[in-house]
Residue, then its C-alpha position, 0 to 999 in steps of 0.5 A: m500500500e505504501s509503495r502504491l501511495k508513493q507511486i500515486r504521489e510521483e505520477a500526480m506531481k509529474q502530470i501537474e508539472a506537465s500541465d499547461a492548461l487549467d482544464k488539464l489541472n481540473d482533470i488531474r484533480v478529479n482523477y486523484l482527489g475526486k469521489k472515484g479518484e485514486l486516493t479515494s479508492l485507497l481510503k475505501s480499501m482500508k476496510d481490509m486492513a488490520a485495525e491498528e494499521r488504519p490510523k497510520f495509513g489514513q494519515m499517510v493518504n491525507d499527507v499525500k492528498q495535501v501535497i497534491e492539493a498544494k501543488l495543484d493550487e500553486t500550478k493553478a495560480k501560475l497558469s491563471a496569471k499566465v492566462r491573464e497576462e495573455q489577455l492583457k496583451t491581446e485584449v487591448i483597449d484604446v481609451t483614446l477612441p471615441a465611444k460608440k454612440n447610443w442612439v435613443g429614440h424620441r417622440h415624433p413631431s406629430t406626437i409632440a404636437l398632439e400631446e400639446v393640444e391634448r394638454i391644452f384642452v384637458g387643462m380646460g376640462y375636456e376629455v380625450v375620446e377615441g373611436p373606430e377608424v373603420e366606420l359606418d356610413y351613417y355615423n360618418f355622413e348621415a348623422l352629421n347632416i350629410p344625406a346620401n345626395h349631399p355634395a359633401k360626400d363627393e367632395q371628401d373622396t371617401f374610401y368605401i369598403n362597401q355601401d355601408i362601411v367606410l374608412r372615416t373621413q373625419t373624427s366627427p363620428v366619435q362625437v356622434r357616438t358620444m352624444e348618443k350615449g346621452k351623458l350630458p354635458i359633453r366636453m371632449i376632443a377626438p384625435g385620430r387618423v382619417f382617410r381621404s382619396d387624395e394624391v400625395d403632395a406637399t399639403h395632402s395625404p390619403s392618410f392624416h390626423q384630425i383633432e375634433g372638439l365638441v361641447v354640448d350643454k345648456n346655454i352654450t353660445f358662439a361667444d363660448l366657442k370664440g373664447t375657447l378657440a382664442e385661449f387655445a390659440k394663445e396657449l399653442f402659438g403664444p400669448e400675443t396671438k389673436v383670432k379672426f372668424r370668417p363665415h363659412h359653411f359646414p353641413f353639421t354646424e350652423p352658423s359655421a366659420e373658418v378661424d385664422v390666427t395672427c402669424f406667429k412668425c411676423g406677429g401679423k405684419g406680413c411675411r413669407m409664412c403668412k403670404g403677406s396677409g399677417w393671418i394663417e388659417i388653422l381650423g374650422c368650427g361652428m355651432v352644432h346643427p340642431k338636426v345633428l343634436k336631434m338625430s343623436g337624441i338631444d333636444p335642441e330646444e334645451y341644449s346647444g353646443f359648438a364643434f371644431g376641427v383641426g388637422l394635426e399635421r397642419i399644426a405640426l407644419l405651422k409650429y415647426e415651420i415645416d414646408d412639406m407634409r411628406l417629411l412627417y411620414e418618410n422617417d428620414i432620420r436627418f429630419l426627425k433628429q431635429f426634434 
């Protein structure tokens, strides 16, 4: 047994000294010190020895075990240091090189404009309501006082899915659906995507966004409409902004008006942006037509209201002085990173 123990020690030392990799050291540790290793086998064979010989032999095995472990640890430390030295030579970092830039996304200019409009109206007590983009012809036209033979249906170049279903041309159907619920008073804005069969150019797109507002309550007058939109214009374009109302016609409002604001670029003096007039058109509005109220189940003798609609892209174009609507949709990073 003693000779076998000495042989195991000499073999282990030779193998450890010849090792040039950490994984080989691990194999040696398992072969000699593991559960099925050489020294463990010798310890198990002690049951066949005389009782008085076991303590001495057990001590001898433990001594050899300690010698092998010490040699393994010493060699492992040397090899680890060597590996680390090689890493430092090959994995050189040039700290003078510029770092890789982490490109972080941000809000789209249209999103920024929408959040600004929502902030203004929510601050005035309005709620934001959404509705379906695929809409019934009834809600998109008839409930808004635009019957089947009305010329406005042709003017809007509608995408029809079938005779009764369309891609909405405005977000006004959301207003009708809200009125039909009968929960009064109403103070809401309805932002969303709308669709019209337009050719793509600098000011038109078959898909764009609108924000329409509605107020229905007792004793609502045109003065309430003017005051609301004047406050909206000042919050959006600056405290010195003034508004001007021009008579117009919309089937769902009576009376109706187009709203202009003083040019925020020149202050109303006249410039390229306002084409020398000092005014810029931003939206359409009017008092809700009695027929629209009645079709939605609201008594026009007791309640009145006003409505308005503005193109989200138009606000973004004006606010950021963008001269081509297509830039908002092309996802050109050179354009978008400016915001």
